[in-house]
C-alpha positions, 0 to 999 in steps of 0.5 A: 595352502597348509596340508593336513599332517595327519598320520592314519592308523588303519587295519585290513579291508572287511575289518574284524574286532582286532583291526578296528581296535588295534587301530584305535589303541596304537593311535592312543599309544603314538598320540601320547608318545610322539611329539606331534598328536596327529595320529588318526585311527581309520578303518578300510571297510564296513565295521561288523556287528560284533566289532559294532557291539564292542564299540557300543559296549565301551562307548567309542565312535567308529574310526573314520572310513578311509576307502583309498590312500591314494595321493589327492588334490588336497595332498598337493601344494594347492596355490592360494591366490588373492580374493578377486571379484568380477568388478576389479579392474584389469589394471589391478588384476594385472598387478596382482598377478605380477606381483604374485607370479600368477599366471591364472587367477580364479575370480571369486564371489564374496562367499568364495565360490568360482565365478570365472577365471582370467589368465595373462593371455586374456588380459594380453588380448585386451592390451593388443586390441587397442583399435576398439575405440568402444571397448570401455563402454562394451564392458560398462566400465565404472567411472571410479575404476577408470579414476583408479586406473589413471590414479586420477581425481574425480572432480565432477560426477558420480563415481559410482556411475558407468560409461555404458555408450560411445567411444573413447577419443582423444581431443587433440584437434582444434575445437572446431575440428572436435566437434565434427568426430565427437558424439553424445556420450563419448568419453574424451582425453584432453589436455589443459585448454578450456576450449577443448573442455568446453567443446566436449561439453558442448557435444554432451559427452559423458566423461572428460579426462583431463591430463597432466593434472591440468586445472579445471575452470569453474566454468567448466565445473559448473557446466559439466555438473549442469549436464551430469558429465563426469570430469576426471584429472589424471596426472599422466600425459596423453599418451600414458592415459591412452595406453592405460585407460583400457585397463580400467574395464572389469575383469568380468568382461574378459574372464572365461566363465563357460566350460571351466575345467576345475578339480576338487580337493577330494579327487585323486590325482591318478584321475586328473593327470590325463585331463591336465595333459590333454588341456595343458592349461597353466593352471586349474582351479580347486574347489573344496567340499563346501563348494569354494575355490581355494586356489590353483594347481599345475602340472608341476605339482605332480613333482612335490606331491604329499603322500599320505602316511600310514601305520598299518595293524593286523595285516601285511598283505597288499591285497588286504590293505586299503586301496592305492597303498603302494601310493602311500607312505608306510611308516609302521607295521604292527601284525601278528600274520605271516609275512606278506607281499607289501613293499616299502620304499625305505626300511620301516619299523616292522613288529610281527609276533607269532601270537593269536591277536595284534592286541596282545602286541599292543598290550606289550607295547603299552607296558614297554612304554609305561603307559597306563591303560585306560579302562576303555581301551583295555576293554577293546584290546581284551575284546580283540584278543577273545575275538581272534583267538575264539575265546582261547580255543584257536590254535593261534592262541598263545599264553602271551594272549591269554595273560594279556586278556587276563590283565585287560579284563581286570582293568575293564572290569569285564568277565571274560565268558560272559562278555565273549558269549554276548559279544559272539551272539552279537557277531553271529546275528545274521538272520537279516543279512543278505548272502552277500553281506554274510560272505563279505563279512570277513573275506580275504584274498590269498596268492599261492604257488603258481599263481593260484589265487583263492579266497577264503571267508569265515563265519564263527558261531556258538549256535549250530543251527545258525550255521546250518541255516547260513550254509544253505543260504550261502551255497547259491551265492558263493557259486555266483561269486566264483570266478568274479574279481579275478578269483577262480577259487572260493572257500568259506569257513563256518566255525562252531566256537563251542565244537571247535570245528569248521564246515568248508564250503568250496566252489571253482576249478581245482578248489576240491583237489586243493582242499583234499590235498590240504586236509587229506580227506574227502568231502561230503555233499560239497562240504569238507568237515574239518574237526579241530580246525577253527583258525583261518590263519594258522590252520586252513591257509598254511594247509591250502598253501602247502597243498598248492606247492605239491599240485604245482610241483606234480604239474 
């Protein structure tokens, strides 16, 4: 089965405007410069109101959601199998399995849905059970399938009829003896003697199989037609016919239909491995999202799985990356943050610049590649720079950011102050949001010296009253959130863009000690008032990390 060859360009969890817009822009760059246009922007979380406003403003669809980049069943080499329905004879199934070296064959409807599974072992059981002379009638075998299996020709009778009652017998005895063991509705295998044929008709059998291509007289034909007895002539000898005839039964008689173990194409391989080891079948059917069986997989497929290929933008911390990032193949990283904890299996292209926004780096890449920037992409990148630098008020903002934003604004035909005001207003419209939604809108986890783990969320607004209201609503939630998900220390930044200041809420053991050591001030009513602090990346996190080193050395 042909694999999807997409390469996903994706930002961090709880994506911000830079994360989303940079993913879209870098996918555009790669698709215009690479030989194969297979780069797809994705997002690892819910889009916030600010980003939604930006995308709507420039008429861009949000990237698709990708919650996990672990290997899935669809990333395996799913083995396609021939289309076989339940009416096919065992012989034809056996031939197909042997020709294709298949040990387990899914049986499907015409629409492709799974009806059952047959294995080599299931067919072997039928071959070994040669003593059951009623097998063909029990399986309700079609006369047409019997003729096909014996490479025979149906001289008399309805080929679409079914053998539903009676035994399979060989008429090798004298006709006087045959009438003692042949019963009505039986199927009898005979040679070239007309008297044997007539005796079978006299016994009112349902089917006569004539071996060695022997001639059937007109008299026998006429009598068989009168009594609606099927007559099949096979080129094989009696021994061969007797050995083959059970193979004409339909596969539905032997296929397994209950308690089938199947996997979905979307299943993650970590989840199915234990099931495969426990049951140890030769192969397992695979069902796609439309409910159709697309083939089978086996344990050996774990040896040649195709890892998802990704390019990361706006982060290089494992804790901020999409789930199961260690199971994916990272091809590139474009970022503007400090070096993080991600590891790769081999060297990758890692571009990391000390600027205020990843979008600034992408603007420069467009120039290096001599690519025109469309007004839409220019608008997205400009919005990302405005957002990440808080309209150039953040200490992370550099001259490169300002120059990039100015050039992009000209291409996108937007006025930065006017656009920024509307964008920030859309992003800080939090009246209808729950405290949980506000808290996780822009929340990241960090690990400092001595394995001190803490989380930091941030909301930026131009409205002081709105920030005050959010503060009151958040405090009870943060108290409950502290200690969950293995994060014992929680901070939340309420950043006033116009005043260029932050009120820092904190909870958890050591949270106050850490913040006091970081900013050398005491809190007031469980809040640190931090004038001039607006950047989590450049002002808050480095200060907390340095304080953690000091606290850890004291111990």
